[in-house]
C-alpha positions, 0 to 999 in steps of 0.5 A, a space after each residue: 494603171 493595172 497594166 503598169 503594175 503587171 509589167 512591174 510585177 513581171 520585171 520583178 519576178 523574172 528580172 527581165 527588162 521592160 521590153 521583154 516584160 511587154 512581150 510576156 504580158 502580150 503573150 499572156 494577154 492573148 492566152 487569156 483572151 483565147 482561154 477565158 473570153 468571157 472575162 474580157 469586157 472590151 473587144 480587141 478592137 476597142 482595147 487600146 483605143 484612144 491611147 497615144 504614146 
């Protein structure tokens, strides 16, 4: 649910469509993983596991 809220916040703040918000979210997520790795409890390999769209 947190990802959905983050995407909505990005769209509201920037006025961009969903596909751009997803790109912005992805870039920021990777920056945070690089700069603050200890803040993440789930590895890259586990992130998104068992999520089907």
